C-alpha positions in Angstrom: 160.6 348.5 302.3 158.5 348.9 305.5 159.2 347.4 308.9 156.0 345.3 308.8 157.0 343.8 305.5 160.4 342.8 307.0 158.9 341.3 310.1 156.4 339.3 308.0 159.2 338.0 305.7 161.3 337.1 308.8 158.4 335.2 310.4 157.8 333.2 307.2 161.5 332.3 307.1 161.5 331.3 310.7 158.5 329.0 310.1 160.3 327.4 307.1 163.4 326.8 309.2 161.3 325.1 312.0 159.6 322.8 309.5 162.9 321.8 308.0 164.6 321.2 311.4 161.6 319.2 312.7 162.1 316.6 310.0 165.8 316.3 310.9 165.2 315.9 314.6 165.4 312.2 314.7 168.5 312.1 312.6 170.4 314.4 315.0 169.2 312.4 318.1 170.7 309.3 316.6 174.1 310.8 316.1 177.0 310.3 318.6 177.1 312.8 321.4 180.6 314.1 320.7 179.5 315.3 317.2 176.8 317.6 318.5 178.0 321.2 318.7 175.0 323.4 319.6 177.0 326.6 319.5 178.2 326.2 316.0 176.3 328.0 313.2 174.3 325.6 311.0 175.9 325.1 307.6 172.6 325.7 305.7 172.5 327.7 302.4 170.3 330.2 304.1 173.3 331.4 306.0 174.5 333.1 302.9 171.1 334.4 301.8 169.7 337.9 301.6 168.9 338.0 305.4 172.6 337.8 306.2 173.3 340.9 304.1 170.7 343.1 305.8 172.2 346.5 306.7 173.5 346.3 310.3 171.6 349.5 311.4 168.3 348.1 310.2 169.0 344.7 311.7 169.9 346.2 315.0 166.7 348.3 315.1 164.5 345.2 314.2 166.0 343.0 316.9 165.9 345.8 319.5 162.2 346.3 318.9 161.5 342.6 319.1 163.5 342.3 322.3 161.7 345.2 324.0 158.2 344.2 323.0 158.4 340.5 323.9 159.2 340.4 327.6 157.6 337.2 328.6 157.1 333.6 327.3 155.8 332.3 325.0 156.0 335.6 323.1 159.7 335.9 323.9 160.3 332.9 321.6 160.5 335.5 318.8 163.8 336.7 320.3 165.2 333.2 320.2 164.0 332.8 316.6 165.9 336.0 315.6 169.1 334.3 316.8 168.3 331.2 314.7 168.1 333.0 311.3 171.8 333.2 310.5 175.2 334.0 312.1 174.9 337.8 311.7 171.5 337.8 313.3 172.7 335.6 316.1 175.7 337.9 316.8 173.5 341.0 317.0 170.9 339.2 319.2 173.6 338.2 321.7 174.8 341.7 321.9 171.3 343.1 322.6 170.0 340.4 325.0 171.3 341.1 328.5 171.9 338.7 331.3 169.1 337.9 333.9 171.1 340.0 336.4 170.7 343.1 334.2 167.2 342.6 332.7 165.5 340.1 335.0 164.4 337.9 332.0 165.4 334.4 330.8 166.0 334.1 327.1 168.6 331.5 326.1 169.4 328.2 327.9 172.7 329.8 329.2 170.5 332.2 331.2 169.5 329.4 333.5 173.1 329.2 334.8 173.6 333.0 335.1 172.8 334.9 338.4 169.4 336.2 338.9 168.5 339.9 339.2 169.4 342.0 342.2 166.4 344.2 342.6 163.5 341.8 342.2 163.4 337.9 342.1 162.5 335.8 339.1 159.3 334.0 340.0 158.7 330.4 338.8 156.8 327.3 339.9 157.6 323.6 340.2 155.2 320.8 339.3 155.8 317.4 340.8 154.7 314.2 339.1 154.6 311.4 341.6 154.0 308.6 339.1 157.1 309.3 337.0 159.2 310.9 339.9 159.8 313.9 337.7 159.9 317.6 338.6 159.4 320.4 336.1 160.4 324.1 336.6 158.3 326.6 334.7 159.0 330.3 334.1 155.7 331.8 335.2 154.0 333.0 338.5 151.6 330.0 338.6 150.2 327.3 336.4 148.1 328.8 333.5 144.6 327.5 332.6 145.7 326.4 329.1 148.9 324.7 330.4 151.0 326.7 327.9 153.8 327.4 330.4 157.4 327.8 329.5 159.5 324.8 330.6 162.8 325.9 332.0 164.3 322.8 333.6 163.2 319.2 334.4 164.6 316.7 336.9 164.0 313.0 337.4 164.5 311.3 340.8 166.5 308.1 340.7 166.7 306.0 343.9 169.9 304.0 344.4 170.9 301.6 347.2 173.1 304.2 349.0 171.9 307.5 347.7 169.3 309.4 345.8 170.1 311.3 342.6 168.2 314.0 340.7 169.2 314.2 337.0 168.5 317.8 335.7 167.8 318.3 332.0 166.5 321.1 329.7 163.7 318.8 328.5 161.2 316.6 330.3 161.5 313.5 328.1 165.2 312.9 328.0 167.3 312.5 331.2 170.3 310.7 329.7 173.6 312.1 330.9 175.0 311.6 327.3 172.4 313.9 325.9 173.1 317.5 325.0 170.1 318.5 327.1 171.8 317.3 330.3 173.1 320.2 332.4 173.8 318.7 335.9 172.6 316.6 338.8 172.0 316.5 342.5 173.2 313.6 344.7 172.5 312.9 348.3 174.3 310.8 350.9 172.9 307.7 352.5 171.1 309.5 355.3 169.7 312.3 353.1 171.4 315.0 355.2 173.9 316.2 352.6 173.5 316.9 349.0 176.0 317.9 346.3 175.2 319.8 343.2 177.2 318.9 340.1 177.3 321.1 337.0 178.2 319.7 333.6 180.4 322.7 332.9 183.1 324.3 335.1 182.6 328.0 335.8 186.4 328.6 335.4 186.7 326.9 332.0 183.4 328.0 330.5 184.8 331.0 328.7 187.8 329.0 327.3 185.6 326.1 326.2 183.2 328.3 324.2 185.9 329.9 322.1 187.2 326.9 320.2 185.8 324.1 318.1 187.4 321.5 320.3 186.1 323.3 323.3 182.5 323.0 322.0 183.0 319.2 321.5 184.5 318.9 325.0 181.5 320.8 326.4 179.2 318.3 324.8 180.6 315.4 326.8 178.8 314.8 330.1 181.1 316.1 332.9 180.4 316.7 336.5 181.9 319.6 338.5 181.0 319.9 342.2 179.7 323.5 342.6 177.7 323.5 345.8 176.8 321.5 349.0 173.5 321.5 350.8 173.4 320.3 354.4 170.6 319.5 356.7 171.0 319.6 360.5 170.2 316.4 362.4 167.1 316.6 364.5 168.4 314.5 367.4 167.0 314.2 370.9 169.0 312.2 373.5 167.6 308.8 374.5 168.0 309.9 378.2 165.2 312.4 377.8 162.6 309.6 378.0 164.2 308.0 381.0 163.1 308.8 384.6 164.5 312.2 385.5 165.7 312.8 382.0 165.4 316.2 380.3 165.2 317.2 376.7 167.1 320.1 375.1 165.1 323.3 375.9 166.4 326.3 374.0 165.6 329.6 375.7 166.1 331.8 372.7 165.6 331.6 368.9 168.9 331.1 367.1 169.8 333.1 364.0 169.6 330.1 361.7 166.2 328.6 362.4 165.4 326.1 359.6 162.6 325.3 357.3 159.4 327.0 358.3 156.0 327.6 356.8 153.4 330.2 357.7 152.2 328.0 360.5 154.7 325.2 361.1 158.3 325.3 362.3 160.8 322.5 361.6 164.1 322.0 363.3 166.0 321.5 360.0 168.6 323.7 358.6 169.7 324.0 355.0 172.9 325.7 353.9 174.4 326.3 350.6 178.1 326.8 350.3 179.5 327.6 346.9 182.4 329.4 345.2 181.5 333.0 344.8 184.9 334.7 344.3 183.4 336.7 341.3 180.1 337.6 343.0 181.4 340.6 345.0 180.9 339.1 348.4 183.6 339.8 351.1 184.3 336.2 352.0 185.6 333.4 349.9 182.4 331.3 349.9 178.8 332.2 350.2 176.7 330.4 352.8 172.9 330.6 352.8 170.8 330.0 355.9 167.2 329.8 356.7 165.6 333.1 357.5 164.6 333.5 361.1 160.8 333.6 361.5 159.0 336.2 363.6 156.4 335.5 366.3 152.8 336.2 365.2 150.7 337.3 368.2 147.4 336.5 366.7 148.3 333.0 365.4 150.6 332.3 368.4 153.2 330.7 366.2 156.5 331.5 364.4 155.8 332.8 360.8 157.6 333.9 357.7 156.3 336.5 355.3 156.1 334.9 351.8 154.2 337.9 350.4 151.4 335.8 349.1 153.5 333.4 347.1 152.9 330.5 349.5 149.4 329.5 350.6 149.7 326.0 352.0 151.5 325.1 355.3 154.3 322.6 354.7 157.6 321.6 356.2 159.1 322.1 352.8 158.5 325.8 352.8 161.6 327.9 353.4 163.4 331.2 352.7 167.2 331.5 352.4 169.2 334.6 353.2 173.0 335.2 353.2 174.8 334.1 356.4 177.4 336.9 356.9 179.8 337.7 359.7 179.4 341.0 361.5 182.9 341.9 360.5 182.0 341.7 356.8 180.3 345.1 357.0 177.2 344.0 355.1 174.1 346.2 355.5 171.1 344.9 357.5 168.9 345.2 354.5 171.2 342.9 352.5 171.3 340.4 355.3 167.5 340.3 355.4 167.1 340.1 351.6 165.6 336.7 350.6 167.8 335.1 347.9 165.7 331.9 347.5 162.1 331.3 348.5 160.2 328.0 348.1 156.7 327.0 349.2 153.6 325.0 348.5 150.5 326.5 346.8 148.6 323.3 345.9 148.8 319.6 345.5 152.2 318.9 343.9 152.6 322.6 342.9 155.3 324.7 344.5 156.5 328.3 343.9 160.2 329.1 343.5 161.5 332.7 343.6 165.3 333.3 343.3 167.6 336.3 342.9 171.2 337.3 342.8 173.7 335.7 343.3 172.3 332.2 342.5 171.1 331.0 339.2 167.9 329.1 338.2 169.8 325.9 338.0 171.3 326.3 341.5 167.9 327.3 343.0 166.1 324.4 341.3 168.7 322.0 342.7 168.3 323.4 346.2 164.5 323.0 346.1 164.9 319.4 344.8 166.7 318.5 347.9 163.5 319.1 349.9 161.7 316.4 348.0 164.0 313.6 349.2 163.4 311.5 352.3 165.5 312.4 355.2 165.2 309.8 357.9 167.8 311.4 360.1 165.9 314.7 360.2 162.4 313.3 360.8 
């Protein structure tokens, strides 16, 4: 039996499963939320079919070849399809597919909450829809001509009397917090100067919840765990500065934490991210990200940041975040200058987002969403 024959048979089986699940989609959506357990293996007769009895060595070789050949979406959908055949295929696929930190690729939904790679960032882009107040994160360098981009995350902006909330989901047409596609939210204070990121799963309890049947049900309930805080510095000028003889604050040197900048514009905002990183091999208890300090451009006569071609439109939303470390932490200068998150505008309602270790795609997306909210105290 040749490898081509096995692959062809597997693809036919995959298509049959998809057609069968498509007809059951409405039935599953109408079920109560607590009954949905995505991590459980489906109790279909195919689980005990001939594909489950394939020799482990042959199965390992097939999935390894598929994983190595399909490195980007939409072709990488074949790797996910391998994990959907049966339990034995799913177990082998999970063993082969590595985390984004190790391979720099996003495969399963859980990859969106795992830290990015250390050596090179994962490059994505965000599309804003003003009419529906939605924001979609896609896993590609820039929008494609055919529009066949891989949707990673979607968020909907909801204005409330005292705050603004961004509900983050795995799909762009369902933002219900009782849905199994809900993964977290971002909430602001009244002035728009502070944002809190809430995850639907605690990082401390994630392992324990995924090991038991009751844990899977508990995971399916919409919970909110505060995992990060984003702060914007107030852009205040004393009223006395406009009175006779008054003076405005005149800094004589550039501080280390200059805020949001673009290639041509400088804003006096500052965004910081503080999150628990006890397991991320950083010397301090919490990680704080600050805006990277721009450099003076002699020809343009302005402060600039090097976005390496990923940002083409000047905007106050453009920024780069680096780790804010204390000199006593003994962190190399190269690590201090390494950009962890980069966000910038490339067209009307189109923005690029590049992130790397130690933050995840979910955290990076939430940080970028905070720049889309109105901040009257910072204007």
